[in-house]
LUMMAR-336714 format. One record per residue (C-alpha): x, y, z. Coordinates in nm, 4 decimals. Each point is the difference from the previous one (the first is absolute). Last residue first. Layout:
residues N
R;px;py;pz
R;X;Y;Z
...
end
This chain:
residues 288
R;px;py;pz
R;11.6822;8.9073;11.3295
R;-0.0586;0.2821;-0.2330
R;0.2855;0.1125;-0.1909
R;-0.0951;0.3375;-0.0715
R;-0.3448;-0.1308;-0.2064
R;0.2201;0.0756;-0.3433
R;0.2954;-0.1405;0.1256
R;-0.1641;-0.3383;0.1175
R;-0.1590;0.0739;-0.3906
R;0.3562;0.0077;-0.1277
R;0.1129;-0.3076;0.1788
R;-0.3115;-0.2394;-0.0521
R;0.0533;0.1164;-0.4196
R;0.3676;-0.0929;0.0328
R;-0.1077;-0.3113;0.1319
R;-0.2125;-0.0547;-0.1963
R;0.2627;0.0644;-0.3050
R;0.2248;-0.2715;0.1488
R;-0.2546;-0.2517;0.0207
R;-0.1088;0.0293;-0.3704
R;0.3624;-0.0598;-0.0943
R;-0.0049;-0.2916;0.2055
R;-0.3035;-0.1195;-0.1513
R;0.1266;0.0114;-0.3379
R;-0.0177;0.2251;-0.3297
R;-0.1849;0.2471;0.1888
R;-0.3127;0.1473;-0.1837
R;-0.1160;0.3265;0.1330
R;-0.2314;0.2374;0.1279
R;0.0232;0.3483;0.0354
R;0.1427;0.1925;0.2252
R;0.0013;0.1994;0.3307
R;-0.3146;0.1781;0.0325
R;-0.1240;0.1828;0.3279
R;-0.2470;-0.0026;0.2402
R;-0.2674;-0.3121;-0.1401
R;-0.2981;-0.0685;0.2771
R;-0.0926;-0.3166;0.0490
R;-0.3586;-0.1473;0.1649
R;-0.0394;-0.3414;0.1305
R;-0.3597;-0.1859;0.0245
R;0.0259;-0.2292;0.2984
R;0.2611;-0.3142;0.0064
R;0.2678;0.2252;0.1165
R;-0.1601;0.1289;0.2918
R;0.2792;-0.2022;0.2304
R;0.2820;0.2114;-0.0944
R;0.3526;-0.1733;0.0098
R;0.2495;0.2877;-0.0160
R;0.2772;-0.0424;-0.2838
R;0.0601;0.3035;0.0633
R;0.0425;0.1414;-0.3725
R;-0.2636;-0.2150;-0.0672
R;-0.0308;-0.1741;-0.3133
R;-0.2886;0.0666;-0.2156
R;-0.0912;-0.1562;-0.3223
R;-0.2771;0.1056;-0.3035
R;-0.0145;-0.1804;-0.2654
R;-0.0936;0.0098;-0.3487
R;-0.1750;-0.2219;-0.2343
R;0.2449;-0.3463;-0.0422
R;0.2576;-0.0306;-0.2628
R;0.2535;-0.1719;0.2618
R;0.3047;0.0009;-0.1989
R;0.1533;-0.0250;0.3413
R;0.2478;0.3061;-0.0988
R;-0.3497;0.2144;-0.1106
R;-0.1647;-0.0551;0.3466
R;-0.2981;0.1873;-0.0925
R;0.0006;0.3261;0.1155
R;-0.0674;0.2032;0.3134
R;0.2432;-0.0224;0.2701
R;-0.0471;0.1993;0.3770
R;0.2670;0.0521;0.2534
R;-0.1851;0.0769;0.2890
R;-0.0175;0.2454;0.2817
R;-0.2831;-0.0790;0.2697
R;-0.3035;0.2746;0.0167
R;-0.2404;0.1178;0.2242
R;-0.3047;0.2067;-0.0131
R;-0.2337;-0.3432;0.0828
R;0.2063;-0.2185;-0.2502
R;0.2415;0.0960;-0.3199
R;0.3136;-0.2192;-0.1028
R;0.2213;0.2600;-0.1087
R;0.2199;0.1293;-0.3110
R;0.3195;-0.0586;-0.1975
R;-0.0513;-0.1444;-0.3440
R;0.1680;-0.1814;-0.2418
R;-0.2361;-0.0067;-0.3532
R;-0.3146;-0.0979;-0.1653
R;-0.2510;0.2907;0.0432
R;-0.3045;-0.2058;0.1123
R;-0.3451;0.1404;-0.1162
R;-0.3128;-0.1288;0.1125
R;-0.2289;-0.2310;-0.2006
R;0.1331;-0.3523;0.1155
R;-0.0656;0.1069;0.4124
R;0.3355;-0.1287;0.1487
R;0.1201;-0.3045;0.1400
R;0.2872;0.0499;0.2193
R;0.3335;-0.1411;0.0729
R;0.1450;0.0441;0.3307
R;0.3564;-0.0595;-0.0802
R;0.3136;-0.1762;0.1287
R;0.3293;0.1045;-0.0561
R;0.2565;-0.2399;0.0326
R;0.0286;-0.1356;-0.3805
R;-0.2526;-0.2951;0.0568
R;-0.2333;0.2781;0.1351
R;-0.0044;0.1943;-0.2644
R;-0.0958;-0.3385;-0.1863
R;-0.2535;-0.1177;0.2365
R;-0.2536;-0.0522;-0.2623
R;-0.2597;0.2509;0.1487
R;-0.2722;-0.1101;0.2133
R;-0.2939;0.2437;-0.0006
R;-0.0048;0.3417;0.2318
R;-0.3119;0.2136;-0.0851
R;-0.0069;0.3337;-0.1818
R;0.0791;0.3615;0.0180
R;0.1398;0.2636;-0.2190
R;0.1582;0.3649;0.0807
R;0.1117;0.3097;-0.2311
R;0.1369;0.2324;0.3106
R;-0.2485;0.3251;0.0085
R;-0.0364;0.3465;-0.1780
R;-0.0661;-0.2434;-0.3485
R;0.1810;0.2752;-0.1915
R;0.2806;-0.0602;0.2873
R;-0.0233;-0.3830;-0.0279
R;0.0368;0.0202;-0.3981
R;0.3381;0.2088;0.0474
R;0.1749;-0.1951;0.2520
R;-0.0930;-0.3185;-0.1259
R;0.1278;0.0711;-0.3738
R;0.0437;-0.4024;-0.0546
R;-0.1033;0.0492;-0.3515
R;-0.3039;-0.1993;0.0683
R;-0.0915;0.2105;0.2770
R;0.0434;0.3432;-0.1967
R;-0.2175;-0.1495;-0.3045
R;-0.3039;-0.0907;0.2657
R;0.0487;0.4201;0.1701
R;-0.0159;0.0756;-0.3486
R;-0.3239;-0.1833;-0.0872
R;-0.1267;0.0622;0.3256
R;-0.0438;0.4225;-0.0866
R;0.2387;0.2877;0.1804
R;-0.0362;0.2741;-0.3076
R;0.3571;0.0343;-0.1563
R;0.1640;0.3450;-0.0159
R;0.1528;0.0289;0.3262
R;-0.1672;-0.2123;0.1670
R;-0.3710;0.0478;-0.0518
R;-0.3115;0.0139;0.2266
R;-0.3041;0.0360;-0.2199
R;-0.3020;0.2088;0.0223
R;-0.2973;-0.0311;0.2024
R;-0.3565;0.0084;-0.1468
R;-0.3041;0.0773;0.2722
R;-0.3154;-0.0245;-0.1884
R;-0.3102;0.1283;0.2053
R;-0.2930;-0.2051;-0.1069
R;-0.3310;0.2107;-0.0690
R;-0.0973;-0.2493;-0.2558
R;0.0479;0.2374;-0.3188
R;0.3206;0.1032;0.1736
R;0.1047;-0.3442;0.0641
R;-0.0524;-0.1343;-0.3613
R;0.1706;0.3153;-0.2041
R;0.3047;-0.0067;0.1990
R;-0.0154;-0.3729;-0.0486
R;-0.0050;-0.0159;-0.3461
R;0.3187;0.2681;-0.0170
R;0.1443;-0.2027;0.2248
R;-0.0344;-0.3206;-0.1887
R;-0.2562;-0.2429;0.0269
R;0.0753;-0.0650;-0.3624
R;0.2770;-0.2764;0.0728
R;-0.0952;-0.2167;-0.2958
R;-0.2741;-0.1897;0.2345
R;-0.0530;0.1896;0.3132
R;0.2728;0.1567;0.2383
R;0.2414;0.3162;-0.0354
R;0.2554;0.1278;0.2158
R;0.2968;0.1986;-0.1004
R;-0.0440;0.3084;0.2539
R;-0.0764;-0.2282;0.2860
R;-0.2523;-0.0329;0.1716
R;-0.2688;0.1331;0.2746
R;-0.3866;-0.0402;0.0127
R;-0.2296;0.2145;0.2041
R;-0.3479;-0.0461;0.1345
R;-0.0292;-0.3674;-0.1222
R;-0.3066;-0.1770;0.1299
R;0.0988;-0.3301;-0.0690
R;-0.1082;-0.3300;-0.1503
R;-0.2343;0.1299;-0.2899
R;0.2118;0.2949;-0.0850
R;0.3639;-0.2791;-0.0407
R;-0.2125;-0.1734;-0.2169
R;-0.1333;0.2782;-0.2050
R;0.2761;0.1414;-0.0258
R;0.1352;-0.3337;-0.1553
R;-0.2787;0.0197;-0.2551
R;0.0759;0.3551;-0.1072
R;0.3448;-0.1027;-0.0356
R;-0.0300;-0.2832;-0.2072
R;0.0281;-0.3620;0.1483
R;0.2156;-0.2405;-0.2206
R;0.2977;-0.0044;0.2843
R;-0.2750;-0.0310;0.2638
R;0.0663;-0.3694;0.0932
R;0.3088;0.0421;-0.0795
R;0.1343;0.1994;0.2235
R;-0.1533;-0.1779;0.3205
R;-0.0712;0.2487;0.2935
R;0.1363;-0.0215;0.2924
R;-0.2015;0.2324;0.2585
R;0.1837;0.2168;0.3142
R;-0.2003;0.2297;0.2539
R;0.1341;0.1786;0.2561
R;0.3553;0.0915;-0.1357
R;0.2618;0.0933;0.2224
R;0.3166;0.0180;-0.1574
R;0.0590;-0.3317;0.2046
R;-0.3293;-0.1535;-0.0941
R;0.0988;0.1279;-0.3560
R;0.3473;-0.2478;0.0233
R;-0.1877;-0.2623;0.1971
R;-0.2334;-0.0377;-0.3495
R;0.3227;0.0524;-0.2188
R;0.1892;-0.3284;0.2045
R;-0.3036;-0.1903;-0.0504
R;-0.0471;0.0691;-0.3710
R;0.3751;-0.0652;-0.0811
R;0.1866;0.2960;0.0035
R;0.2621;0.0249;-0.2848
R;-0.1396;-0.1843;-0.2657
R;0.1713;-0.2009;-0.2569
R;-0.2254;-0.2056;-0.1221
R;-0.3327;0.0807;-0.0651
R;-0.3481;-0.0537;0.2487
R;-0.2107;0.3201;-0.1768
R;-0.0935;0.1317;0.3140
R;-0.1607;0.3710;-0.0114
R;0.0400;0.1475;0.3402
R;-0.3691;0.1715;0.0805
R;0.1452;0.2353;0.3436
R;-0.2518;0.1243;0.2406
R;-0.0247;0.2977;0.2444
R;-0.2375;0.0285;0.2440
R;-0.1610;0.3532;0.0695
R;0.0760;0.2514;0.2743
R;0.0073;0.2830;-0.2469
R;0.3836;0.1334;0.1069
R;0.1035;-0.3555;0.0420
R;-0.1410;-0.1361;-0.3538
R;0.1631;0.2633;-0.1472
R;0.3286;-0.0857;0.1511
R;-0.0097;-0.3604;-0.0255
R;-0.0739;0.0331;-0.3798
R;0.3003;0.2552;-0.0562
R;0.2288;-0.2201;0.1823
R;-0.1182;-0.2766;-0.2336
R;0.1229;0.2137;-0.2839
R;0.2957;0.0915;0.1074
R;0.0676;-0.3834;0.1206
R;-0.0729;-0.0800;-0.3391
R;0.3206;0.1902;-0.1250
R;0.2528;-0.1201;0.2823
R;-0.1340;-0.3506;-0.0854
R;-0.2786;-0.2485;0.1042
R;0.2265;-0.2679;-0.1137
R;-0.2863;-0.0646;-0.2834
R;-0.2690;0.2346;0.0113
R;-0.2208;-0.1084;-0.2778
R;-0.2805;0.3005;0.0920
R;-0.2566;0.1876;0.0690
R;-0.1080;0.2209;0.2960
R;-0.2903;0.0949;0.2079
R;-0.1519;0.2038;0.2342
R;-0.2502;-0.0875;0.1726
R;-0.3356;0.0647;0.0769
R;-0.2297;-0.2483;0.1616
R;-0.2391;-0.2276;-0.1916
R;-0.3541;0.0642;-0.1601
end
């Protein structure tokens, strides 16, 4: 017989304020009854994602969830609610199931709250339904946060997330165009499923609780008509050389400045970058 657990299931993309209400309840119940907390994350590998699987797991561990089980959504998509419930009970001795008020699973979402109330009552399992987190009249959701990021409303998106939006990547060789204009950048290769909001930002490189302020560009270099996938380029405001830049780099976005723009000439672009640089220095208190 598997050990008893407090369980929750969901996509948890972004691990935002709404998710935190559910996850904190899972942790609280598990600690109260001295049980393990388990979260099953349903992974669809679709674009764009607020959190990659690695980021999501790290955030869930930071919250204090004991066990995290990623499950391929497409493998269970056509299972009935009863079939998926049977699978869960074969894997876990479920003491309590914690879900949001709009939760449902199984083919055609038949495993809704009403179905769960009947089934958990029959099986002697506690069902905890957690209400949504609202800002004004709107429920906090991953979809709203994605839309806010794409629209350049970074401050509001970060508030709903409960933290600054960030992404990670490995350093890759760029074309050196920014360097030729006098602003050398660190070019990052980011997970293709990660949402990268286009625009000019001020933010920071993160490593071991340290932050290095930076001007950040996310876009497609329209002035040079490259037509490539989104690029993520980071220019350190203090131009400091860091000896760990060959490793995985995490970038945090603090403030949104402007959308990317196609300029008539490289000279016009250089002038715009200089203005962006001054704005970023001002935003970070003139860091040296």
